[in-house]
C-alpha positions in Angstrom: 80.9 -125.4 120.5 83.5 -123.6 122.5 86.1 -121.1 121.5 89.7 -122.2 121.0 92.6 -119.5 120.6 95.3 -120.6 118.0 98.6 -118.9 117.1 101.1 -119.6 114.4 103.8 -118.9 116.9 105.5 -122.2 117.8 106.5 -121.1 121.3 103.2 -119.5 122.2 101.5 -122.7 121.0 103.7 -124.8 123.1 102.7 -123.0 126.1 99.0 -123.5 125.3 99.7 -127.2 124.9 101.4 -127.3 128.3 98.4 -125.5 130.0 95.8 -127.6 128.1 97.5 -131.1 129.1 97.7 -130.0 132.8 94.1 -129.0 132.9 93.0 -132.1 131.0 94.7 -134.5 133.2 93.4 -132.7 136.4 90.0 -133.1 135.0 90.5 -136.7 134.1 91.6 -137.4 137.5 88.5 -136.1 139.1 86.3 -138.3 136.7 83.8 -140.6 138.4 84.7 -144.2 139.2 84.1 -146.3 136.2 84.6 -143.5 133.7 87.2 -143.8 130.9 90.7 -143.0 132.1 90.7 -139.9 129.8 87.7 -138.5 127.9 89.2 -137.2 124.7 87.6 -133.9 124.9 89.8 -130.8 124.9 89.6 -128.1 127.8 88.4 -124.8 126.3 88.3 -121.1 127.4 85.5 -121.9 130.0 88.5 -123.3 132.1 90.2 -120.5 133.9 93.8 -121.5 133.1 93.0 -122.2 129.6 91.3 -118.8 129.3 94.3 -117.1 130.9 96.8 -118.7 128.5 94.6 -117.6 125.6 94.4 -114.1 126.8 98.2 -114.0 127.4 98.9 -115.4 123.9 96.6 -112.8 122.5 98.4 -110.0 124.3 101.7 -111.2 123.1 100.6 -111.5 119.6 99.2 -108.0 119.4 102.5 -106.7 120.7 101.1 -105.5 123.9 102.4 -108.1 126.4 102.0 -107.6 130.1 105.2 -106.4 131.6 107.0 -108.4 134.3 108.0 -106.4 137.4 111.6 -105.6 137.7 111.9 -106.5 141.4 110.6 -109.0 143.7 107.5 -107.2 144.5 103.9 -108.2 144.0 102.3 -106.9 140.8 99.6 -104.3 140.8 96.9 -106.4 138.9 93.2 -105.5 139.0 90.2 -108.0 138.3 89.9 -111.7 138.2 90.8 -112.1 134.6 93.6 -109.7 134.5 95.1 -111.6 137.4 95.0 -115.1 135.9 96.2 -113.5 132.5 99.2 -112.0 134.5 99.8 -115.3 136.1 99.9 -117.1 132.8 102.4 -114.6 131.5 104.6 -114.9 134.6 104.5 -118.7 134.3 105.3 -118.6 130.6 108.2 -116.4 131.1 109.6 -118.5 133.9 109.4 -121.5 131.7 111.3 -119.5 128.9 113.9 -118.4 131.5 114.5 -121.8 132.7 115.1 -123.0 129.1 117.3 -120.2 128.3 119.3 -120.4 131.6 118.4 -116.9 132.6 118.7 -117.1 136.3 117.9 -113.5 137.2 114.6 -113.7 135.3 113.8 -117.0 136.7 114.3 -115.6 140.3 111.8 -112.8 139.6 109.3 -115.1 138.0 109.6 -117.7 140.7 108.9 -115.0 143.5 105.7 -114.0 141.6 104.4 -117.5 141.6 105.5 -118.3 145.2 103.5 -118.2 148.3 101.6 -115.0 149.4 101.3 -113.7 145.8 98.2 -113.4 143.7 99.2 -116.3 141.5 98.2 -119.9 142.2 101.2 -122.1 142.7 99.5 -124.6 140.3 100.9 -122.6 137.5 104.2 -124.4 138.1 102.9 -127.5 136.6 102.4 -126.2 133.0 105.9 -124.5 133.5 107.4 -128.0 134.2 105.5 -129.3 131.1 106.6 -126.6 128.9 110.2 -127.1 129.9 109.9 -130.8 129.2 108.4 -130.0 125.8 111.0 -127.4 124.8 114.1 -129.3 126.0 112.8 -132.5 124.5 112.0 -131.3 121.0 115.2 -132.3 119.2 115.3 -132.3 115.3 112.2 -132.9 113.3 112.6 -136.6 112.2 111.7 -135.9 108.6 112.0 -139.0 106.5 114.1 -138.5 103.3 113.8 -141.2 100.7 116.8 -143.3 99.8 115.2 -144.1 96.6 113.3 -141.6 94.6 110.7 -144.1 93.8 109.9 -144.7 97.6 106.6 -143.7 99.2 104.6 -144.8 96.2 101.5 -146.6 97.4 99.8 -149.2 95.1 96.9 -151.6 95.9 95.0 -149.4 98.4 93.0 -147.1 96.0 90.4 -148.9 94.0 89.8 -147.9 90.4 86.2 -146.7 91.4 87.1 -145.2 94.8 85.6 -142.9 97.3 87.8 -140.7 99.3 87.2 -138.2 102.1 89.4 -135.2 102.6 89.3 -133.1 105.8 91.7 -130.4 106.9 92.7 -128.8 110.2 90.6 -131.3 112.0 92.7 -132.2 115.2 90.8 -130.0 117.7 89.4 -133.0 119.9 86.1 -131.1 120.3 82.7 -132.6 119.8 82.3 -130.8 116.4 85.4 -132.8 115.1 83.8 -136.0 116.1 80.6 -135.2 114.5 82.3 -134.3 111.2 84.3 -137.6 111.3 81.1 -139.4 111.9 79.5 -137.8 108.9 82.6 -139.0 106.9 82.1 -142.5 108.2 78.5 -142.7 107.1 79.6 -141.9 103.5 81.6 -145.2 103.6 84.9 -143.9 102.0 87.5 -146.3 100.8 90.4 -143.8 102.0 90.4 -140.9 104.4 93.1 -138.2 104.3 93.6 -135.4 106.8 95.3 -132.4 105.4 97.2 -131.7 108.7 97.1 -129.8 112.1 96.7 -131.2 115.5 96.2 -128.4 117.9 98.0 -126.7 119.7 101.4 -128.1 119.0 101.2 -131.8 118.0 102.4 -133.1 121.4 102.2 -136.7 122.3 99.2 -136.1 124.4 97.3 -134.1 121.8 98.2 -136.5 118.9 96.9 -139.3 121.0 93.9 -137.9 122.7 92.7 -135.2 120.1 93.5 -137.2 116.9 94.3 -140.9 117.2 91.8 -142.0 119.9 88.9 -140.3 118.1 90.1 -141.2 114.6 90.4 -145.0 115.5 87.2 -145.1 117.5 85.1 -143.6 114.6 86.9 -145.1 111.7 87.6 -148.8 111.1 91.4 -148.5 110.4 91.6 -152.3 109.8 89.4 -151.8 106.7 89.8 -148.1 105.7 93.4 -146.8 105.0 93.9 -143.3 106.5 96.6 -140.7 106.0 97.6 -137.4 107.7 99.7 -134.7 106.2 102.2 -132.4 108.0 100.9 -129.2 109.1 102.5 -126.3 110.8 101.0 -127.2 114.3 102.0 -130.7 114.0 105.8 -129.7 113.9 105.6 -127.2 116.9 106.5 -129.8 119.5 109.4 -131.2 117.4 107.4 -133.5 115.1 108.3 -136.8 116.8 104.7 -137.5 117.9 103.5 -136.8 114.3 105.9 -139.4 113.0 104.9 -142.0 115.7 101.3 -141.3 114.6 102.3 -142.2 111.0 103.7 -145.5 112.0 100.4 -146.2 113.8 98.6 -145.5 110.6 101.0 -147.5 108.3 101.9 -144.3 106.4 105.5 -144.3 105.3 106.4 -140.7 105.3 105.0 -137.1 105.5 104.7 -137.1 101.8 103.4 -140.0 99.6 101.7 -140.9 96.3 98.6 -143.1 96.5 97.5 -144.3 93.1 95.4 -146.7 90.9 95.5 -147.1 87.2 93.9 -143.8 86.4 94.7 -141.4 89.2 97.5 -140.5 91.7 97.0 -138.5 94.8 100.3 -136.8 95.5 100.7 -135.3 99.0 103.7 -133.1 99.9 105.1 -131.8 103.1 104.7 -128.0 103.5 104.8 -128.4 107.4 108.6 -128.9 107.8 109.6 -125.4 106.8 106.7 -123.4 108.1 107.3 -119.9 108.8 109.0 -118.9 112.1 107.5 -116.5 114.7 106.2 -113.4 112.7 105.6 -115.4 109.6 108.1 -113.5 107.6 109.3 -116.5 105.8 106.8 -118.5 103.7 107.0 -122.3 103.7 108.6 -124.4 101.0 109.4 -127.9 100.0 112.7 -129.7 100.4 114.6 -129.7 97.2 114.7 -133.5 97.2 110.9 -133.6 97.6 110.5 -131.2 94.6 112.6 -133.8 92.6 110.3 -136.6 94.1 107.2 -134.7 92.9 108.6 -134.2 89.6 109.4 -137.8 89.3 105.7 -138.6 90.2 104.5 -136.5 87.3 107.0 -137.7 84.8 106.0 -141.2 85.5 102.4 -140.7 85.7 101.7 -142.3 82.3 98.0 -142.0 81.7 97.1 -141.3 85.3 95.7 -137.8 86.3 97.1 -136.2 89.4 95.4 -134.6 92.5 98.0 -132.7 94.6 97.3 -132.4 98.5 99.2 -130.2 100.9 98.6 -128.5 104.2 99.6 -125.0 103.1 98.3 -122.9 100.3 99.9 -121.7 97.1 97.9 -118.4 97.2 95.1 -116.9 99.3 92.4 -114.3 99.1 91.6 -114.0 102.7 94.9 -114.1 104.7 98.6 -113.0 104.2 101.6 -115.1 103.3 104.9 -114.0 104.5 103.5 -110.8 105.9 101.7 -109.3 103.1 101.6 -111.3 100.0 98.7 -113.2 98.5 101.1 -115.7 96.9 103.8 -118.0 98.4 106.6 -117.0 95.9 108.9 -119.8 97.1 106.3 -122.4 96.7 105.4 -121.0 93.4 108.9 -121.1 92.1 109.2 -124.8 93.0 105.9 -126.0 91.8 104.9 -123.4 89.1 106.6 -125.4 86.1 104.6 -128.5 87.3 101.1 -127.1 87.7 99.9 -127.8 84.2 100.3 -131.5 84.8 98.0 -131.3 88.0 94.2 -131.5 87.7 93.6 -130.0 91.1 95.4 -128.9 94.1 93.5 -129.2 97.5 95.1 -127.6 100.7 94.0 -126.6 104.2 95.7 -124.3 106.7 93.1 -121.6 106.6 90.1 -122.5 108.6 87.7 -122.0 105.7 86.2 -123.6 102.5 87.3 -121.5 99.5 86.5 -122.2 96.0 89.0 -120.5 93.8 88.6 -119.8 90.2 91.3 -121.4 88.1 94.4 -119.1 88.0 98.2 -119.4 87.9 97.6 -122.5 85.9 96.0 -124.5 88.6 92.4 -125.3 89.9 92.8 -125.0 93.7 90.5 -125.4 96.6 91.0 -124.7 100.4 89.4 -127.4 102.6 90.5 -126.2 106.0 87.1 -126.1 107.6 87.3 -129.5 109.3 86.8 -128.5 112.9 88.6 -125.5 114.2 86.0 -122.9 115.7 86.0 -119.8 113.6 83.8 -116.8 115.1 81.7 -115.0 112.7 83.8 -111.8 112.9 87.1 -113.6 112.1 86.6 -113.9 108.3 86.5 -110.6 106.5 83.2 -109.8 104.5 85.4 -109.1 101.3 88.6 -110.8 100.3 91.8 -109.2 101.5 93.3 -109.9 98.3 90.7 -109.5 95.6 93.3 -110.2 92.8 92.9 -113.8 93.8 89.6 -114.7 92.1 87.0 -116.8 94.0 83.6 -118.1 93.5 80.9 -116.4 95.3 80.6 -118.8 98.2 80.6 -118.5 102.1 80.3 -121.0 104.8 77.1 -121.2 106.6 76.8 -119.1 109.8 75.7 -120.5 113.2 75.0 -118.3 116.3 78.8 -117.8 117.0 80.8 -119.7 114.5 81.0 -120.7 110.9 80.2 -124.4 109.7 82.7 -127.1 109.3 83.0 -129.7 106.7 85.0 -131.8 104.3 85.3 -133.1 100.7 84.3 -136.2 99.0 86.3 -137.5 96.0 84.6 -140.1 93.8 86.8 -141.6 91.3 85.3 -143.3 88.2 88.0 -144.4 85.8 89.6 -141.4 84.4 87.0 -139.0 85.7 86.4 -137.6 89.3 83.8 -135.7 91.1 84.8 -133.6 94.2 81.9 -132.7 96.4 82.3 -130.1 99.2 80.1 -130.4 102.3 79.3 -128.4 105.3 78.4 -130.2 108.6 75.0 -128.5 108.6 73.8 -130.5 105.7 75.6 -133.8 105.1 73.3 -134.9 102.2 73.8 -132.1 99.9 77.1 -130.7 98.7 77.5 -126.9 98.5 79.8 -127.3 95.4 80.9 -129.9 93.0 83.9 -130.2 90.7 83.6 -132.5 87.7 87.2 -133.4 86.7 
């Protein structure tokens, strides 16, 4: 497994997407004759430009960005990695200047990427890609119902069904493929992805790091599959995500999949994900809250499983800068929680088994594929007031294990089994609902 760097800043993620696509296409162009047109394997930080972009993004996030020169003079940069990190920084700021129409900044940056400088002119390719991404974003094509009873799906969920749930899976790495192969071997009737195709949900990433792998491993003609809206899916404007929904036959970013005994209600928390700095927690559209209320009011004897990308609360991260609870989401969903048997979300790249609290049994199943280093998850919860079971993912040499959940519906009852890819035969925890 190779390390990836992710950021929750949309613009920085978009820069990573630009660099990634340029590197991936160049690598595909040098493939031997007869090889596939493009192998769906993501470039990682063993590639110089990807490593440089990751280092540049890390510096920016830590509020210690490299400073551009104020004049048209070559920079004083020492060391190979410092040089390429600097070049990523110059190229990214050139792309931003072009998008902003800042001619003075554009001239300075172009000079640093020109001939007889330390920076390879090849950095102009991700600049052009970023500009195309940014200027082509448009408005997220969110699908708002015209009838509150739309997006209810009957006939695809057997009474005794097996479902697979995997979160934060769209990395394109070999580990993602292995997780999906384990899921396939369990012969699920339905597969649901909780969202996030990295880095920004561009058309290239959606196709190469999600759909090509998803459709080659799963039999989509036999197995209905769905994917929720994550924050990374929206960073490129959301259009590629919605095109993916059409390929999968999914009506919208939120839906209700039901049989006579259960309904799985998926909501869209990706539309209003926090802006850079994460000072504003995400929330649901008011119309979608009304739609969710309607699903619960009309449930009859059905029990409800709620699915989302983002979490209501967290023990290991911060929401909105410092809180353990998304107060906006709590205000919208709190009155409804007593009608929900379990809420499963992703977003954090972890498997967290929460004790029942705030009137809801909740699980974080975000350990689908994103590589998480052994030092990246604190030994103790950051918010100990959020009660969890005593469980941690297995540790490899450098990274934590990945995995998924399997839901088995048996009339009005359900078992939810949580797996790690280190042992596909034995669940690490089981809920009996």
